C-alpha positions as a Python dict, from the first residue, in 0.01 Angstrom:
ca = {
    (1, 'M'): (0, 0, 0),
    (2, 'I'): (-131, 4, -325),
    (3, 'A'): (-482, -136, -335),
    (4, 'D'): (-616, -59, -685),
    (5, 'T'): (-401, 67, -1010),
    (6, 'A'): (-462, 392, -1097),
    (7, 'G'): (-464, 298, -1460),
    (8, 'S'): (-754, 70, -1449),
    (9, 'A'): (-1092, 32, -1298),
    (10, 'P'): (-1193, -157, -963),
    (11, 'R'): (-1336, -493, -1039),
    (12, 'H'): (-1635, -479, -801),
    (13, 'D'): (-2000, -278, -797),
    (14, 'T'): (-1928, 123, -806),
    (15, 'G'): (-2247, 145, -593),
    (16, 'N'): (-2009, 35, -323),
    (17, 'L'): (-1841, 368, -167),
    (18, 'H'): (-1483, 226, -145),
    (19, 'D'): (-1488, 94, -476),
    (20, 'G'): (-1652, 396, -630),
    (21, 'V'): (-1386, 631, -478),
    (22, 'A'): (-1081, 365, -636),
    (23, 'L'): (-1307, 410, -965),
    (24, 'L'): (-1250, 775, -939),
    (25, 'R'): (-868, 762, -877),
    (26, 'T'): (-812, 615, -1225),
    (27, 'T'): (-678, 713, -1513),
    (28, 'T'): (-916, 530, -1697),
    (29, 'A'): (-1172, 710, -1558),
    (30, 'V'): (-1010, 1048, -1615),
    (31, 'R'): (-965, 942, -1961),
    (32, 'E'): (-1319, 774, -2040),
    (33, 'R'): (-1541, 1079, -1846),
    (34, 'A'): (-1295, 1357, -2047),
    (35, 'A'): (-1376, 1187, -2417),
    (36, 'A'): (-1741, 1156, -2316),
    (37, 'L'): (-1764, 1522, -2262),
    (38, 'V'): (-1540, 1656, -2564),
    (39, 'E'): (-1819, 1422, -2760),
    (40, 'R'): (-2120, 1602, -2594),
    (41, 'A'): (-1929, 1934, -2668),
    (42, 'R'): (-1850, 1795, -3062),
    (43, 'G'): (-2232, 1713, -3093),
    (44, 'G'): (-2329, 2032, -2956),
    (45, 'G'): (-2441, 1935, -2632),
    (46, 'S'): (-2215, 2218, -2430),
    (47, 'R'): (-2365, 2518, -2255),
    (48, 'W'): (-2030, 2662, -2251),
    (49, 'F'): (-1798, 2532, -2569),
    (50, 'A'): (-1831, 2428, -2912),
    (51, 'V'): (-1525, 2190, -3065),
    (52, 'H'): (-1386, 2277, -3419),
    (53, 'D'): (-1207, 1949, -3546),
    (54, 'D'): (-1102, 2163, -3834),
    (55, 'A'): (-850, 2365, -3634),
    (56, 'R'): (-673, 2045, -3463),
    (57, 'A'): (-413, 2050, -3766),
    (58, 'A'): (-329, 2393, -3703),
    (59, 'A'): (-269, 2363, -3350),
    (60, 'A'): (-65, 2027, -3443),
    (61, 'D'): (136, 2246, -3665),
    (62, 'E'): (157, 2499, -3373),
    (63, 'V'): (283, 2273, -3139),
    (64, 'A'): (530, 2063, -3404),
    (65, 'S'): (703, 2424, -3475),
    (66, 'V'): (749, 2527, -3095),
    (67, 'T'): (857, 2140, -3040),
    (68, 'R'): (1135, 2171, -3322),
    (69, 'Q'): (1257, 2500, -3181),
    (70, 'R'): (1285, 2403, -2846),
    (71, 'Y'): (1462, 2068, -2938),
    (72, 'P'): (1558, 2059, -3296),
    (73, 'D'): (1685, 1700, -3261),
    (74, 'L'): (1387, 1581, -3125),
    (75, 'D'): (1545, 1408, -2838),
    (76, 'I'): (1317, 1557, -2615),
    (77, 'P'): (1290, 1455, -2234),
    (78, 'F'): (967, 1384, -2002),
    (79, 'H'): (751, 1691, -1921),
    (80, 'S'): (856, 1714, -1558),
    (81, 'R'): (955, 1961, -1259),
    (82, 'W'): (1309, 1868, -1338),
    (83, 'R'): (1271, 2084, -1676),
    (84, 'H'): (1223, 2367, -1461),
    (85, 'F'): (1530, 2296, -1222),
    (86, 'E'): (1765, 2358, -1512),
    (87, 'T'): (1572, 2698, -1591),
    (88, 'G'): (1823, 2936, -1765),
    (89, 'G'): (2089, 2642, -1891),
    (90, 'V'): (2198, 2597, -1544),
    (91, 'D'): (2270, 2244, -1376),
    (92, 'R'): (2145, 2286, -1034),
    (93, 'L'): (2132, 1896, -954),
    (94, 'A'): (2529, 1921, -1017),
    (95, 'S'): (2547, 2216, -772),
    (96, 'I'): (2402, 2002, -477),
    (97, 'D'): (2544, 1643, -607),
    (98, 'D'): (2823, 1593, -338),
    (99, 'R'): (2541, 1710, -38),
    (100, 'L'): (2318, 1405, -151),
    (101, 'P'): (2328, 1086, 16),
    (102, 'T'): (2557, 869, -189),
    (103, 'D'): (2319, 551, -92),
    (104, 'T'): (2110, 489, -420),
    (105, 'V'): (1802, 464, -222),
    (106, 'E'): (1822, 759, 40),
    (107, 'R'): (1927, 997, -266),
    (108, 'V'): (1578, 873, -462),
    (109, 'R'): (1413, 979, -117),
    (110, 'S'): (1584, 1298, -119),
    (111, 'L'): (1512, 1375, -455),
    (112, 'T'): (1146, 1240, -409),
    (113, 'D'): (1148, 1498, -111),
    (114, 'L'): (1241, 1763, -328),
    (115, 'A'): (1019, 1645, -612),
    (116, 'V'): (714, 1630, -392),
    (117, 'I'): (715, 1939, -233),
    (118, 'S'): (798, 2177, -545),
    (119, 'V'): (526, 2053, -723),
    (120, 'L'): (270, 2075, -481),
    (121, 'L'): (406, 2461, -483),
    (122, 'D'): (366, 2453, -862),
    (123, 'A'): (-5, 2623, -884),
    (124, 'G'): (-8, 2978, -1061),
    (125, 'A'): (219, 3253, -904),
    (126, 'G'): (31, 3557, -1062),
    (127, 'P'): (137, 3790, -1355),
    (128, 'D'): (333, 4055, -1106),
    (129, 'W'): (555, 3786, -899),
    (130, 'T'): (927, 3678, -966),
    (131, 'F'): (1212, 3542, -810),
    (132, 'H'): (1561, 3662, -802),
    (133, 'E'): (1839, 3431, -803),
    (134, 'T'): (2117, 3585, -657),
    (135, 'A'): (2413, 3300, -773),
    (136, 'T'): (2300, 3349, -1145),
    (137, 'G'): (2150, 3693, -1163),
    (138, 'L'): (1836, 3549, -1342),
    (139, 'R'): (1487, 3668, -1253),
    (140, 'I'): (1251, 3404, -1311),
    (141, 'A'): (859, 3425, -1319),
    (142, 'R'): (601, 3217, -1323),
    (143, 'S'): (623, 2790, -1293),
    (144, 'E'): (997, 2848, -1372),
    (145, 'G'): (1021, 3084, -1067),
    (146, 'L'): (810, 2872, -853),
    (147, 'A'): (1069, 2582, -916),
    (148, 'V'): (1389, 2776, -857),
    (149, 'A'): (1252, 2942, -535),
    (150, 'S'): (1141, 2591, -383),
    (151, 'W'): (1462, 2479, -506),
    (152, 'H'): (1655, 2724, -311),
    (153, 'A'): (1397, 2670, 3),
    (154, 'F'): (1478, 2309, -24),
    (155, 'V'): (1859, 2343, -20),
    (156, 'A'): (1841, 2555, 257),
    (157, 'G'): (1626, 2337, 496),
    (158, 'L'): (1315, 2522, 504),
    (159, 'F'): (1119, 2187, 473),
    (160, 'S'): (1363, 1998, 710),
    (161, 'S'): (1306, 1976, 1104),
    (162, 'D'): (1701, 1820, 1111),
    (163, 'P'): (1978, 2107, 1074),
    (164, 'R'): (2219, 1794, 1011),
    (165, 'Q'): (2019, 1694, 699),
    (166, 'P'): (1897, 1990, 540),
    (167, 'L'): (1800, 1808, 220),
    (168, 'Q'): (1489, 1625, 310),
    (169, 'V'): (1150, 1750, 370),
    (170, 'D'): (960, 1602, 690),
    (171, 'A'): (618, 1598, 870),
    (172, 'T'): (746, 1819, 1153),
    (173, 'A'): (923, 2111, 955),
    (174, 'L'): (609, 2105, 719),
    (175, 'Q'): (358, 2160, 991),
    (176, 'Q'): (552, 2447, 1167),
    (177, 'L'): (574, 2596, 836),
    (178, 'T'): (405, 2957, 825),
    (179, 'A'): (308, 3208, 537),
    (180, 'E'): (596, 3449, 664),
    (181, 'S'): (842, 3188, 626),
    (182, 'L'): (755, 3073, 289),
    (183, 'G'): (695, 3442, 171),
    (184, 'A'): (991, 3498, 285),
    (185, 'A'): (1162, 3228, 108),
    (186, 'F'): (954, 3300, -214),
    (187, 'Q'): (1085, 3671, -182),
    (188, 'M'): (712, 3793, -153),
    (189, 'S'): (667, 4176, -87),
    (190, 'A'): (401, 4443, -149),
    (191, 'T'): (587, 4480, -486),
    (192, 'N'): (608, 4132, -566),
    (193, 'P'): (292, 3937, -457),
    (194, 'L'): (281, 3569, -496),
    (195, 'V'): (-100, 3432, -526),
    (196, 'G'): (-234, 3187, -326),
    (197, 'V'): (28, 3182, -46),
    (198, 'D'): (-187, 3086, 251),
    (199, 'G'): (-371, 2814, 80),
    (200, 'R'): (32, 2674, -40),
    (201, 'V'): (119, 2731, 342),
    (202, 'E'): (-227, 2496, 405),
    (203, 'L'): (-164, 2274, 184),
    (204, 'L'): (196, 2172, 311),
    (205, 'R'): (50, 2166, 656),
    (206, 'R'): (-195, 1926, 577),
    (207, 'L'): (86, 1741, 374),
    (208, 'G'): (275, 1725, 696),
    (209, 'A'): (-28, 1573, 875),
    (210, 'A'): (-59, 1311, 616),
    (211, 'L'): (299, 1222, 654),
    (212, 'A'): (269, 1211, 1048),
    (213, 'T'): (-1, 977, 1039),
    (214, 'Q'): (97, 731, 798),
    (215, 'P'): (423, 601, 915),
    (216, 'Q'): (362, 264, 729),
    (217, 'V'): (413, 456, 418),
    (218, 'F'): (598, 732, 523),
    (219, 'G'): (834, 627, 765),
    (220, 'T'): (878, 729, 1145),
    (221, 'S'): (1031, 1050, 1044),
    (222, 'G'): (714, 1138, 773),
    (223, 'R'): (933, 1184, 478),
    (224, 'P'): (724, 1193, 120),
    (225, 'G'): (1074, 1005, 0),
    (226, 'H'): (936, 682, 166),
    (227, 'L'): (666, 663, -83),
    (228, 'L'): (842, 499, -352),
    (229, 'D'): (1060, 236, -93),
    (230, 'F'): (835, -35, -257),
    (231, 'A'): (954, 90, -598),
    (232, 'T'): (1330, 79, -511),
    (233, 'S'): (1323, -225, -278),
    (234, 'S'): (1540, -494, -410),
    (235, 'P'): (1506, -710, -605),
    (236, 'R'): (1241, -500, -790),
    (237, 'S'): (1335, -316, -1084),
    (238, 'S'): (1049, -219, -1268),
    (239, 'V'): (727, -23, -1163),
    (240, 'A'): (418, 88, -1343),
    (241, 'A'): (351, 467, -1364),
    (242, 'T'): (7, 448, -1289),
    (243, 'D'): (136, 230, -950),
    (244, 'I'): (296, 544, -866),
    (245, 'L'): (-3, 762, -921),
    (246, 'A'): (-209, 512, -716),
    (247, 'A'): (54, 540, -420),
    (248, 'L'): (8, 903, -393),
    (249, 'L'): (-356, 929, -448),
    (250, 'G'): (-419, 655, -189),
    (251, 'S'): (-201, 836, 111),
    (252, 'L'): (-259, 1194, -10),
    (253, 'S'): (-588, 1239, -139),
    (254, 'G'): (-671, 1381, 200),
    (255, 'I'): (-436, 1692, 156),
    (256, 'W'): (-648, 1883, -103),
    (257, 'L'): (-809, 2178, 4),
    (258, 'S'): (-1119, 2096, -226),
    (259, 'G'): (-1303, 1936, 19),
    (260, 'N'): (-1470, 1680, -266),
    (261, 'S'): (-1558, 1398, -93),
    (262, 'I'): (-1813, 1092, -125),
    (263, 'G'): (-1942, 972, 221),
    (264, 'G'): (-1636, 1142, 393),
    (265, 'Q'): (-1360, 951, 142),
    (266, 'P'): (-1132, 1236, 3),
    (267, 'L'): (-1156, 1245, -346),
    (268, 'G'): (-904, 1541, -451),
    (269, 'D'): (-857, 1725, -786),
    (270, 'C'): (-1217, 1572, -853),
    (271, 'W'): (-1548, 1794, -939),
    (272, 'R'): (-1886, 1773, -1010),
    (273, 'H'): (-2025, 1801, -1377),
    (274, 'D'): (-2380, 1690, -1384),
    (275, 'A'): (-2327, 1559, -1781),
    (276, 'V'): (-2046, 1280, -1664),
    (277, 'A'): (-2234, 996, -1640),
    (278, 'G'): (-2090, 663, -1415),
    (279, 'P'): (-2185, 372, -1215),
    (280, 'G'): (-2314, 394, -855),
    (281, 'V'): (-2155, 669, -630),
    (282, 'T'): (-1912, 803, -917),
    (283, 'D'): (-2188, 980, -1134),
    (284, 'G'): (-2145, 1337, -1208),
    (285, 'W'): (-1798, 1321, -1071),
    (286, 'M'): (-1513, 1432, -1298),
    (287, 'P'): (-1147, 1367, -1219),
    (288, 'F'): (-807, 1502, -1327),
    (289, 'H'): (-566, 1462, -1021),
    (290, 'K'): (-367, 1698, -1235),
    (291, 'L'): (-81, 1789, -949),
    (292, 'S'): (-77, 1427, -842),
    (293, 'Q'): (-10, 1315, -1240),
    (294, 'W'): (256, 1616, -1256),
    (295, 'L'): (418, 1486, -964),
    (296, 'T'): (422, 1125, -1097),
    (297, 'F'): (582, 1243, -1404),
    (298, 'S'): (803, 1436, -1184),
    (299, 'L'): (913, 1093, -1043),
    (300, 'L'): (1010, 939, -1339),
    (301, 'E'): (1375, 1059, -1346),
    (302, 'P'): (1469, 990, -997),
    (303, 'L'): (1353, 645, -1031),
    (304, 'A'): (1548, 615, -1369),
    (305, 'W'): (1865, 730, -1188),
    (306, 'A'): (1816, 464, -925),
    (307, 'G'): (1760, 200, -1249),
    (308, 'V'): (1443, 147, -1180),
    (309, 'D'): (1234, 89, -1502),
    (310, 'V'): (876, 256, -1544),
    (311, 'T'): (652, 134, -1761),
    (312, 'G'): (340, 237, -1880),
    (313, 'I'): (337, 615, -1902),
    (314, 'D'): (136, 669, -2166),
    (315, 'E'): (-142, 546, -1933),
    (316, 'L'): (-86, 894, -1743),
    (317, 'T'): (-333, 1150, -1932),
    (318, 'P'): (-260, 1503, -2055),
    (319, 'L'): (-213, 1795, -1779),
    (320, 'P'): (-545, 1966, -1722),
    (321, 'E'): (-416, 2312, -1670),
    (322, 'Y'): (-450, 2660, -1821),
    (323, 'R'): (-137, 2641, -2075),
    (324, 'N'): (-276, 2316, -2232),
    (325, 'G'): (-626, 2419, -2208),
    (326, 'G'): (-506, 2759, -2373),
    (327, 'L'): (-333, 2644, -2672),
    (328, 'L'): (-718, 2457, -2753),
    (329, 'L'): (-889, 2817, -2718),
    (330, 'D'): (-622, 3031, -2867),
    (331, 'T'): (-589, 2781, -3181),
    (332, 'G'): (-981, 2736, -3191),
    (333, 'V'): (-1041, 2378, -3143),
    (334, 'V'): (-1234, 2468, -2864),
    (335, 'E'): (-1463, 2809, -2879),
    (336, 'L'): (-1672, 2964, -2603),
    (337, 'R'): (-2028, 3003, -2726),
    (338, 'D'): (-2029, 3309, -2518),
    (339, 'Q'): (-1725, 3537, -2580),
    (340, 'D'): (-1811, 3770, -2271),
    (341, 'L'): (-1726, 3477, -2022),
    (342, 'V'): (-1363, 3528, -2065),
    (343, 'H'): (-1449, 3867, -1837),
    (344, 'K'): (-1547, 3690, -1535),
    (345, 'I'): (-1350, 3519, -1253),
    (346, 'W'): (-1427, 3170, -1234),
    (347, 'S'): (-1374, 2949, -964),
    (348, 'P'): (-1204, 2563, -1020),
    (349, 'G'): (-1579, 2394, -921),
    (350, 'D'): (-1757, 2603, -1161),
    (351, 'E'): (-1883, 2361, -1446),
    (352, 'L'): (-1722, 2606, -1706),
    (353, 'V'): (-1427, 2536, -1568),
    (354, 'V'): (-1470, 2132, -1471),
    (355, 'E'): (-1561, 2117, -1865),
    (356, 'W'): (-1268, 2315, -1967),
    (357, 'R'): (-1028, 2110, -1779),
    (358, 'A'): (-1207, 1776, -1964),
    (359, 'L'): (-1208, 1914, -2284),
    (360, 'T'): (-831, 1964, -2255),
    (361, 'V'): (-737, 1629, -2127),
    (362, 'G'): (-944, 1450, -2428),
    (363, 'L'): (-869, 1693, -2721),
    (364, 'I'): (-472, 1668, -2642),
    (365, 'D'): (-547, 1282, -2620),
    (366, 'E'): (-646, 1336, -2988),
    (367, 'L'): (-387, 1589, -3059),
    (368, 'A'): (-106, 1388, -2948),
    (369, 'P'): (-78, 1161, -3317),
    (370, 'L'): (-108, 1452, -3534),
    (371, 'V'): (185, 1617, -3365),
    (372, 'R'): (379, 1311, -3387),
    (373, 'D'): (244, 1298, -3777),
    (374, 'T'): (355, 1637, -3834),
    (375, 'L'): (706, 1550, -3676),
    (376, 'G'): (708, 1222, -3845),
    (377, 'V'): (811, 1042, -3536),
    (378, 'D'): (608, 769, -3379),
    (379, 'R'): (442, 698, -3034),
    (380, 'E'): (766, 498, -2908),
    (381, 'K'): (970, 820, -2994),
    (382, 'L'): (721, 1072, -2868),
    (383, 'P'): (508, 937, -2614),
    (384, 'L'): (269, 1160, -2417),
    (385, 'A'): (512, 1306, -2150),
    (386, 'C'): (738, 1424, -2428),
    (387, 'V'): (444, 1550, -2650),
    (388, 'L'): (366, 1781, -2327),
    (389, 'E'): (729, 1873, -2293),
    (390, 'G'): (765, 1967, -2648),
    (391, 'G'): (502, 2066, -2660),
    (392, 'T'): (157, 2149, -2611),
    (393, 'W'): (236, 2362, -2282),
    (394, 'A'): (494, 2537, -2461),
    (395, 'A'): (273, 2642, -2716),
    (396, 'G'): (34, 2737, -2503),
    (397, 'R'): (265, 2976, -2304),
    (398, 'A'): (387, 3103, -2680),
    (399, 'L'): (44, 3176, -2773),
    (400, 'A'): (-57, 3328, -2446),
    (401, 'G'): (269, 3534, -2488),
    (402, 'R'): (168, 3689, -2788),
    (403, 'L'): (-231, 3727, -2762),
    (404, 'R'): (-257, 3841, -2382),
    (405, 'N'): (98, 3887, -2240),
    (406, 'G'): (114, 3560, -2081),
    (407, 'L'): (-223, 3562, -1905),
    (408, 'P'): (-449, 3255, -1981),
    (409, 'P'): (-758, 3315, -2194),
    (410, 'L'): (-977, 3238, -1860),
    (411, 'T'): (-927, 3362, -1519),
    (412, 'V'): (-933, 3127, -1241),
    (413, 'A'): (-949, 3248, -907),
    (414, 'S'): (-643, 3046, -764),
    (415, 'D'): (-596, 2919, -426),
    (416, 'G'): (-235, 2748, -506),
    (417, 'T'): (-332, 2397, -536),
    (418, 'V'): (-491, 2361, -874),
    (419, 'F'): (-362, 2536, -1160),
}
């Protein structure tokens, strides 16, 4: 099922279509191409952005301060969807523990189903939407609200076609999903608008089709949870994080709405930028795979609960989304060359957005060791997944809250799948 690890480049000539696509699915390609765009901007070659290295120390201080506030003992969990499921200090997983399968493999499948569906629904909700959780009385917005809403939809069986097994996701239920049913589960209304509902539904329908047409990966029932059977099958006790990502990209790249492709081969979250150099058919392509990497981070804990050791977590990259990217703009590490550009509404494929996301990957990578130095901890204590959680994402949100009532510094029209 995993032909090429997502952490390293394929070994063949990337003039070949298959090998070129494989290269663009690696975190090595994400990192190297992002770093190249950082150096280009640093040298004054970007038409959109300037990079100010002297602002990095203040940005690291901001991240370290937020990290100490959130985790005073610096015992920081991984950045993952499971943190959002704990919103409000509520142990929601414990509340369904007696309803989950007792068999370890089946339990991992169920939790993987949940993580997959929730992460795929995790793109910007918009500033005017909230979810009211009746049991706790909490009214929750943004990413946490989406997480809790998707949690309750999952528990209610919205994504299962088998009433006897509500705590699962399967192809049949996803292909029957409607904007009305998802909107109702997310409490959407004229006074509680959720951005990108149609896009989210289309994404989940495409997921359902991918599950149904790959029984060798997802079983005859078409469940995302079968994706990790290769990791939980005995006697395997460890798996590389990039192997998880490779499994996701190899089987699900066709679900993304972007339509980006080479020779009919879907690329997913991979976009054109003329200044990005690469061999053969990969020239001019900047890969990110943000939601797939976010999902990989979010699958680490279910695997750990099953006793599977995930290695090479730091081979995954910083997540190129608007909180991490906003941190860089708001601390002055990255500066727009033309401040009037903040008034424009951008699309994910616009060169400015592609470059902003690439600078985010490269510069958060550079910021991570500065944050560790400020906190006085090493990489073993604070791997990238914990820097993000501590961390860069939370600091970006805090700055946005202080400066713009939570809004990102640039406006990107969301289809419900990228940001």
